[in-house]
C-alpha distance (Angstrom), angle and dihedral (degrees) to the residues before:
residue distance angle dihedral
X1 . . .
X2 3.84 . .
X3 3.80 117.8 .
X4 3.79 112.4 -99.7
X5 3.79 117.7 -104.4
X6 3.79 126.1 164.6
X7 3.79 120.1 -117.6
X8 3.82 105.7 172.4
X9 3.79 113.3 51.6
X10 3.78 135.2 174.0
X11 3.81 119.3 -156.9
X12 3.80 112.3 -152.0
X13 3.81 105.7 -155.6
X14 3.80 134.5 37.5
X15 3.81 100.4 -136.9
X16 3.78 127.0 119.8
X17 3.81 97.8 -82.5
X18 3.79 94.6 45.3
X19 3.78 89.4 48.8
X20 3.78 97.2 49.1
X21 3.81 91.7 46.5
X22 3.79 89.4 52.0
X23 3.82 89.0 52.7
X24 3.80 90.8 50.8
X25 3.80 93.4 47.8
X26 3.81 93.5 47.7
X27 3.78 90.2 51.9
X28 3.81 88.2 53.9
X29 3.80 89.8 53.7
X30 3.80 95.2 -108.1
X31 3.82 115.2 148.1
X32 3.80 102.4 -116.1
X33 3.80 133.5 -174.4
X34 3.79 129.0 -177.4
X35 3.79 126.9 -149.7
X36 3.80 124.8 -168.2
X37 3.78 134.2 177.0
X38 3.82 92.4 -119.7
X39 3.82 110.4 65.6
X40 3.80 91.3 -172.8
X41 3.79 92.8 57.0
X42 3.82 91.6 45.7
X43 3.81 88.6 54.5
X44 3.80 89.8 51.3
X45 3.80 91.5 51.7
X46 3.77 89.7 48.2
X47 3.80 91.6 50.6
X48 3.82 98.7 41.9
X49 3.82 96.6 32.7
X50 3.79 89.8 -136.3
X51 3.79 137.2 98.8
X52 3.80 95.3 -138.6
X53 3.83 94.1 177.0
X54 3.77 102.9 49.2
X55 3.83 107.9 14.2
X56 3.80 107.7 18.6
X57 3.78 122.2 -179.1
X58 3.80 99.2 33.9
X59 3.79 124.5 104.5
X60 3.77 114.1 -128.8
X61 3.81 115.7 -133.2
X62 3.78 117.0 -100.5
X63 3.81 89.7 -128.1
X64 3.82 92.0 63.1
X65 3.81 108.8 103.5
X66 3.79 125.5 -155.2
X67 3.79 120.6 -146.2
X68 3.82 117.6 -173.2
X69 3.82 95.0 173.8
X70 3.80 113.7 95.5
X71 3.79 94.0 -150.6
X72 3.81 94.4 53.8
X73 3.80 101.0 36.2
X74 3.80 97.5 91.1
X75 3.81 100.8 24.9
X76 3.80 109.6 131.4
X77 3.81 94.6 4.6
X78 3.79 118.4 142.1
X79 3.84 92.5 -168.3
X80 3.81 132.1 25.8
X81 3.80 123.0 -156.2
X82 3.81 115.7 -153.0
X83 3.81 104.0 -151.7
X84 3.80 97.7 162.9
X85 3.84 121.4 126.5
X86 3.79 109.8 -99.3
X87 3.81 98.0 -111.1
X88 3.84 89.9 55.0
X89 3.81 98.0 44.7
X90 3.80 95.0 93.9
X91 3.81 93.8 47.8
X92 3.81 94.3 48.1
X93 3.80 97.0 45.6
X94 3.79 91.8 45.0
X95 3.80 86.9 55.7
X96 3.81 93.1 47.5
X97 3.80 99.1 37.0
X98 3.80 96.0 104.4
X99 3.80 91.7 54.4
X100 3.81 101.2 48.1
X101 3.82 108.5 117.3
X102 3.79 114.9 -126.9
X103 3.77 118.6 -108.4
X104 3.82 95.7 17.6
X105 3.82 114.2 126.9
X106 3.80 121.6 -128.8
X107 3.81 123.2 -146.5
X108 3.80 116.7 -162.2
X109 3.81 122.7 -148.9
X110 3.83 95.9 176.6
X111 3.80 120.4 118.6
X112 3.77 118.2 -153.5
X113 3.80 147.7 67.5
X114 3.79 121.9 -103.0
X115 3.79 117.2 -113.2
X116 3.83 116.8 -118.9
X117 3.83 94.5 13.9
X118 3.84 99.3 46.2
X119 3.81 88.3 -144.2
X120 3.80 124.4 152.2
X121 3.85 118.0 -124.3
X122 3.81 94.9 -99.0
X123 3.80 90.0 48.8
X124 3.81 91.0 51.5
X125 3.81 90.8 53.2
X126 3.81 90.4 49.5
X127 3.79 90.2 47.6
X128 3.81 90.4 54.3
X129 3.80 101.2 37.8
X130 3.79 99.2 32.5
X131 3.78 133.4 -123.6
X132 3.78 119.3 -47.4
X133 3.81 98.5 55.8
X134 3.80 112.8 124.9
X135 3.80 105.5 -124.0
X136 3.78 133.2 -173.3
X137 3.80 137.8 167.0
X138 3.80 130.2 -133.9
X139 3.80 111.3 -161.9
X140 3.78 142.8 148.4
X141 3.81 144.4 104.7
X142 3.80 97.1 -37.7
X143 3.79 117.6 147.4
X144 3.80 103.8 -171.2
X145 3.79 95.7 -138.4
X146 3.81 91.6 55.2
X147 3.80 92.1 48.3
X148 3.80 89.4 50.4
X149 3.82 87.8 55.5
X150 3.81 89.3 50.0
X151 3.79 93.3 -118.7
X152 3.83 111.7 161.6
X153 3.80 115.2 -87.6
X154 3.79 140.6 160.1
X155 3.80 135.7 -144.5
X156 3.79 140.4 174.1
X157 3.77 125.0 -121.6
X158 3.79 103.7 -151.4
X159 3.79 126.0 -168.3
X160 3.77 135.1 146.2
X161 3.81 88.0 -125.0
X162 3.80 112.0 61.5
X163 3.85 96.3 -150.4
X164 3.82 89.6 60.0
X165 3.81 92.3 48.5
X166 3.80 90.1 48.5
X167 3.82 93.1 49.5
X168 3.81 90.4 51.8
X169 3.80 89.2 46.2
X170 3.80 91.4 56.2
X171 3.80 92.5 44.1
X172 3.81 97.0 55.2
X173 3.80 102.0 30.5
X174 3.80 114.7 109.8
X175 3.82 137.1 150.0
X176 3.83 92.6 -78.3
X177 3.83 99.0 35.3
X178 3.80 118.4 58.5
X179 3.80 112.4 -166.6
X180 3.80 124.7 -156.9
X181 3.81 126.4 -171.8
X182 3.79 128.2 -124.9
X183 3.81 133.4 176.3
X184 3.83 95.2 -157.0
X185 3.81 100.2 96.0
X186 3.82 92.2 162.6
X187 3.79 93.5 53.8
X188 3.79 95.1 42.9
X189 3.81 93.3 51.5
X190 3.80 94.4 42.7
X191 3.80 92.4 48.9
X192 3.80 91.4 49.6
X193 3.79 91.8 50.0
X194 3.78 101.4 41.5
X195 3.80 96.2 47.2
X196 3.82 88.7 66.5
X197 3.80 90.5 64.1
X198 3.80 91.4 50.5
X199 3.82 88.5 47.3
X200 3.81 89.6 57.9
X201 3.80 87.6 53.7
X202 3.82 89.8 48.6
X203 3.78 89.8 52.9
X204 3.79 90.8 50.2
X205 3.82 88.0 53.2
X206 3.81 88.5 52.8
X207 3.79 92.4 45.8
X208 3.80 94.7 54.5
X209 3.81 93.0 39.6
X210 3.81 95.0 -121.1
X211 3.81 92.4 157.2
X212 3.78 141.2 -124.4
X213 3.80 95.8 -69.3
X214 3.78 89.8 59.6
X215 3.79 92.1 46.1
X216 3.81 93.1 50.1
X217 3.80 90.3 50.2
X218 3.79 89.9 48.0
X219 3.80 92.7 54.3
X220 3.81 93.1 47.0
X221 3.78 95.8 46.4
X222 3.80 91.5 38.7
X223 3.79 90.4 56.4
X224 3.81 88.9 48.7
X225 3.80 93.0 57.2
X226 3.81 92.9 42.4
X227 3.80 88.2 53.9
X228 3.82 92.9 47.5
X229 3.79 92.1 55.9
X230 3.80 92.7 42.3
X231 3.80 92.9 53.7
X232 3.80 90.9 47.6
X233 3.82 88.2 54.5
X234 3.80 94.8 49.7
X235 3.81 102.5 -96.2
X236 3.80 124.2 142.6
X237 3.80 115.5 -101.9
X238 3.81 95.3 -136.5
X239 3.81 90.9 60.8
X240 3.80 91.0 69.9
X241 3.81 92.5 54.9
X242 3.82 90.8 51.8
X243 3.78 139.2 73.4
X244 3.78 97.6 -66.4
X245 3.80 92.6 44.9
X246 3.80 116.6 33.5
X247 3.80 93.5 10.5
X248 3.78 96.4 54.3
X249 3.80 91.9 39.3
X250 3.81 92.9 56.3
X251 3.80 93.7 46.5
X252 3.78 94.0 48.1
X253 3.79 93.6 46.5
X254 3.82 97.3 48.7
X255 3.81 105.0 32.9
X256 3.81 112.7 108.7
X257 3.81 89.2 -148.2
X258 3.82 98.2 44.7
X259 3.82 109.0 126.1
X260 3.79 96.8 -141.9
X261 3.80 96.3 43.5
X262 3.81 91.3 46.1
X263 3.80 90.6 48.9
X264 3.81 90.1 51.6
X265 3.79 90.9 49.1
X266 3.80 89.8 56.1
X267 3.81 89.4 51.0
X268 3.81 89.9 49.6
X269 3.80 89.5 52.9
X270 3.77 91.5 55.7
X271 3.81 106.3 -92.1
X272 3.79 119.8 141.4
X273 3.79 121.8 -117.4
X274 3.80 90.4 -102.0
X275 3.81 93.5 48.1
X276 3.80 93.3 48.0
X277 3.81 93.2 48.5
X278 3.79 91.5 45.9
X279 3.79 91.8 57.8
X280 3.82 93.4 74.8
X281 3.82 137.3 49.0
X282 3.81 90.1 -147.5
X283 3.79 126.2 86.6
X284 3.82 112.6 -104.0
X285 3.79 96.0 -143.7
X286 3.80 95.5 -171.3
X287 3.80 93.1 68.0
X288 3.81 96.2 62.8
X289 3.80 91.9 32.7
X290 3.80 90.6 57.5
X291 3.81 90.1 65.4
X292 3.79 91.8 49.8
X293 3.80 93.3 47.7
X294 3.78 91.8 53.2
X295 3.81 88.6 52.5
X296 3.82 90.8 49.9
X297 3.81 92.1 47.0
X298 3.80 89.6 55.4
X299 3.81 92.6 45.1
X300 3.82 93.5 50.7
X301 3.82 95.4 34.4
X302 3.81 93.5 -122.9
X303 3.80 122.4 154.4
X304 3.83 110.9 -127.1
X305 3.82 107.5 168.0
X306 3.82 97.7 168.1
X307 3.79 92.9 49.7
X308 3.82 89.1 46.9
X309 3.80 90.1 51.2
X310 3.82 91.5 51.8
X311 3.80 89.8 48.5
X312 3.80 91.7 50.1
X313 3.81 92.1 50.4
X314 3.81 95.1 46.1
X315 3.79 101.6 38.6
X316 3.81 108.7 15.8
X317 3.78 100.0 45.1
X318 3.80 96.1 -118.6
X319 3.84 110.6 162.7
X320 3.80 113.7 -114.1
X321 3.85 94.8 -123.3
X322 3.82 89.5 53.3
X323 3.81 92.1 49.3
X324 3.81 91.0 51.2
X325 3.80 92.1 46.9
X326 3.80 91.4 49.7
X327 3.81 90.8 52.4
X328 3.80 92.9 47.5
X329 3.82 94.6 48.5
X330 3.81 98.5 48.0
X331 3.79 115.4 127.6
X332 3.80 113.6 -69.0
X333 3.80 116.6 -109.1
X334 3.79 144.1 152.3
X335 3.79 118.5 -75.8
């Protein structure tokens, strides 16, 4: 029996990651459609063959189809990619629920944790669509602009059922994207979400000019608190030392174009939360996720001082120098 590989894919979401994955799939000869909530903007992308908002400067393949109609978007698909920012996942899938074909797996590429419910993206989709939907996650250090330039990158396809993870692995693997499999969906999603909060802190470090020593310490201690929460929630420890943990954390914290790091840098330079968010068209997932992580830390009784410091700066008005001083003068202890 031939190994399963998907050949008719619908991308739900017109952001940078959804767009670059559609480019990759089209180049592999996979029939690919994209749906977005704004039919007018989809028509513009179709006409100009460019996603000027979220991935400007790259020509979209002629084989990429755009489908603004909810009822037709997923018809005939054998795989659906959910590329919607986490805080919009519930709204989008509630809208599309009646049109989701039965038996078609969904792979989520969103990174975040929903406010109020503290659910991960795959959990939100299950909550909306009901049990029985095959769900997977594709995550890793994947800056969309670098993927569009075909620079080498790696990701993990995570699913509780290995055959599904392996089918997604084969579908997305190409000479510039190496795909590994993982069965730790909880750990992969948590790592992808929590690293965005640490990336905001890394940007703040850059904005105030605190130096490379401080940034290295931030990454190391940030990974420690991400791991603590992940273990408390049932994730596997090795996941956080891998691509979706350490790998994604490093990329997000050092990339000049990373949304969360760049947002943090603007905060470090003195911008308000509103000013820093208003400087980009993209969703800065770490801002909303920070609230959810604090709620989870309380629920699972896990100490997360860096995340708490970011929360205090963003939402409680604590000055950045005070937050740094408070972190540096915490009680001394063993690593």
